[in-house]
KOLMI-577505 format. One line per 4 residues: for each residue x, y, z of N, C-alpha, C. Coordinates in steps of 0.001 Angstrom, whole numbers. Example, Ala and Ser with C-alpha at 12.3 -4.5 7.8 and 13.67 -1.06 7.14 Angstrom:
2
13190,-5690,7800,12300,-4500,7800,13200,-3300,7800 | 12850,-2250,7080,13670,-1060,7140,12900,30,7870
END
This chain:
104
21789,6061,-7442,20570,5571,-6254,20113,4772,-7608 | 19628,3566,-7314,18432,2629,-8104,17130,3142,-8448 | 16329,3323,-9151,15486,3684,-9122,13880,2078,-9036 | 13425,1806,-8328,12261,999,-8446,11746,119,-9337
11453,1629,-10024,10628,1603,-11163,11475,476,-12239 | 12330,1338,-12749,13355,1069,-13606,13691,-706,-13123 | 13995,-1086,-12125,14200,-2578,-11394,12943,-3207,-12195 | 11942,-2975,-11978,11175,-3645,-11971,11072,-3945,-13452
10371,-2587,-14297,11200,-2632,-15697,11513,-3938,-16583 | 13300,-3978,-16035,14320,-4675,-17040,13918,-6362,-16101 | 12857,-6107,-15221,12931,-7937,-14871,12060,-8233,-15826 | 10753,-6875,-15588,9282,-7731,-16586,9474,-7554,-18384
10304,-7133,-18539,11086,-7118,-19861,12284,-8074,-19991 | 12943,-8297,-19093,14089,-9997,-19529,13204,-10887,-18969 | 12293,-11261,-18686,11145,-12552,-18517,11054,-12507,-19855 | 10128,-11674,-19743,9365,-11535,-21608,10171,-12331,-22619
11640,-11289,-22666,12051,-11576,-23717,13072,-12931,-23246 | 12571,-13396,-22689,13498,-15145,-22151,12340,-15440,-22639 | 11548,-15944,-22546,9538,-16132,-22931,9569,-16858,-24994 | 10699,-15498,-25240,10361,-14929,-26710,9335,-14566,-27028
8401,-14077,-26081,7269,-13438,-26652,6874,-12039,-26711 | 5936,-11117,-27476,5800,-9714,-27524,5235,-9003,-27035 | 5375,-7543,-26730,5029,-6821,-25843,2924,-6985,-26044 | 3019,-6919,-27446,1444,-7600,-27793,841,-8550,-27541
1594,-9536,-27319,1030,-10322,-26148,731,-11030,-25114 | 2089,-10212,-24512,2193,-10240,-22930,995,-8576,-22882 | 503,-7991,-22643,-484,-6902,-22889,-1533,-7534,-22970 | -1718,-8959,-23910,-3347,-8701,-23904,-3667,-9876,-23419
-2284,-10802,-23309,-3014,-11693,-21637,-2803,-10737,-20444 | -2550,-10226,-20153,-2508,-9290,-18984,-3577,-8202,-19072 | -3997,-8126,-20265,-5525,-6920,-20019,-5251,-5901,-19808 | -3693,-5833,-20663,-3409,-3985,-20735,-3080,-3524,-21364
-3166,-2104,-21942,-2517,-1948,-23162,-1440,-2353,-22987 | -1276,-1720,-24428,178,-2103,-24887,1485,-630,-24765 | 744,16,-25091,1341,885,-24319,1815,962,-24026 | 890,1102,-21767,1322,1209,-20493,1989,216,-20616
2214,-1228,-20539,2465,-1997,-20387,4510,-1766,-20785 | 4705,-906,-21794,5647,-1127,-22423,6487,710,-21916 | 5466,1098,-21374,5607,2772,-20838,6168,1474,-19324 | 5952,1048,-18224,5572,-462,-17283,7247,-792,-17781
7874,-1679,-18205,9192,-1619,-19168,10039,-671,-18831 | 9690,54,-19661,10914,1546,-19698,10606,1910,-18780 | 10616,1812,-17338,10331,2018,-15691,10026,4000,-16132 | 8631,3615,-17215,8291,4582,-17230,7593,5492,-15963
6407,4326,-16073,5182,4603,-15258,5714,3643,-13727 | 4987,3699,-12513,4534,2523,-11632,4037,2114,-12012 | 3481,653,-11511,2557,73,-11904,2134,-750,-10807 | 825,-425,-10651,435,-678,-9033,236,-2622,-8897
239,-2732,-7709,244,-4799,-7336,-836,-4978,-7961 | -2162,-4696,-8340,-2690,-5505,-8893,-2385,-5979,-10772 | -1869,-4368,-11446,-1185,-5124,-12730,-12,-5541,-12575 | 1025,-5094,-11602,2252,-6655,-11746,1644,-7486,-11129
1108,-8119,-10174,677,-9313,-10447,-372,-9800,-12040 | -1035,-8666,-12053,-1854,-9171,-13743,-396,-9462,-14584 | 89,-9056,-14852,1461,-8569,-15604,1945,-9977,-15568 | 2893,-10139,-13763,3733,-11989,-13724,2433,-13258,-13948
697,-12985,-14015,211,-13570,-14293,921,-14369,-15882 | 138,-13598,-16715,721,-13239,-18386,2122,-14185,-18303 | 2541,-13978,-17797,4068,-14566,-17644,4218,-15624,-17208 | 3044,-16115,-16846,3153,-17173,-15545,4448,-17622,-14796
5134,-16230,-13868,5665,-16018,-12935,5420,-15299,-11706 | 5340,-16440,-10766,4601,-15772,-9074,5356,-14605,-9315 | 4399,-13544,-8481,4863,-11378,-8450,6022,-12264,-7186 | 6185,-13283,-6497,7476,-12916,-5642,8742,-13191,-5923
8500,-14325,-7193,9453,-14488,-7817,9793,-13261,-8567 | 9295,-12069,-9271,9690,-10934,-9788,10079,-10011,-8385 | 9550,-9814,-7897,10072,-8914,-6463,11156,-9846,-6115 | 11196,-10409,-6124,12619,-11290,-5439,14208,-11090,-6110
14088,-11370,-7759,14556,-10673,-8742,14524,-8927,-8273 | 13536,-8302,-8123,14460,-6966,-8761,14705,-6358,-7052 | 14721,-7051,-5870,15330,-7251,-4602,17007,-7153,-4721 | 16615,-8782,-5413,18155,-9419,-5495,19159,-7528,-6219
19218,-7146,-7740,19436,-6016,-8438,19813,-5155,-7659 | 18444,-4765,-7004,18878,-3175,-5972,20339,-3678,-5083 | 19605,-5043,-4354,20949,-5546,-2898,22781,-5275,-4101 | 21977,-5326,-5545,23369,-5766,-5249,23989,-4188,-6590
23180,-3744,-6287,23074,-1718,-6197,24260,-912,-5294 | 23440,-1160,-4368,23783,-1102,-3218,24791,-1450,-2493 | 25708,-2781,-3032,26632,-2961,-2227,26037,-3641,-1349 | 24595,-4226,-1032,23999,-5643,517,23936,-6767,395
24540,-7780,692,24514,-9123,470,23262,-9359,1427 | 22109,-9871,461,21219,-10156,1880,20934,-11482,1648 | 20982,-12383,2945,21918,-14123,2621,19865,-14436,3231 | 20642,-16175,2577,19679,-16521,2278,18508,-16820,3785
18902,-17171,4716,18225,-17202,5622,18683,-16290,6708 | 17390,-16491,7549,17799,-15099,9042,19158,-14943,9843 | 20154,-14273,9875,21595,-14281,10349,20834,-14487,11909 | 22039,-15026,11998,21831,-15708,13871,21447,-13651,14744
21037,-13832,15344,21108,-12572,16156,20146,-11594,15666 | 19408,-12356,15005,18483,-11722,13862,17517,-11479,14544 | 16853,-12187,15505,15549,-12801,16395,15371,-11521,16822 | 15239,-11741,18245,13920,-11157,18939,14752,-9297,19111
16048,-9512,18867,16241,-8025,18534,15551,-7453,16892 | 15876,-7748,15954,15874,-7089,14590,14146,-7002,14631 | 13193,-8018,14831,12275,-8083,15477,11497,-6340,16034 | 12514,-6416,17439,11969,-5560,18295,11764,-3777,16992
13801,-4033,15915,13051,-2908,15081,12723,-2106,14703 | 12198,-3529,14262,10954,-3689,13249,10036,-3300,13223 | 10662,-3811,14535,8391,-3402,15924,8353,-1714,15807 | 9690,-970,15963,10010,420,16023,10064,1252,14891
10019,888,13526,9871,1146,12265,8504,1479,12250 | 8150,513,12874,6298,219,12081,5599,985,12656 | 6110,2087,14092,5431,2830,14688,5943,4720,14391 | 6658,4382,13406,7504,5317,13330,5456,6520,12269
END
């Protein structure tokens, strides 16, 4: 079973490395300690949404992009295909189901 913090860390590390940046550079720009950022990238720490936004800002990557990449990776591991559009029939029935889940 995939662990969310591991996938988030992997995506953040991949983005940083593709940019050719060091942990030190990103931690400075994000105003996060080097050790903490390292732990987030290794999936050892659960980062808050504020911290993730700060790291994504330092990487100049929208938070939504990072979360989408994490979602895609999780879906692949789970064997789920996520459509790019809302599937037909998902309209009212899907909204009703989501509403019942929210009421739990």
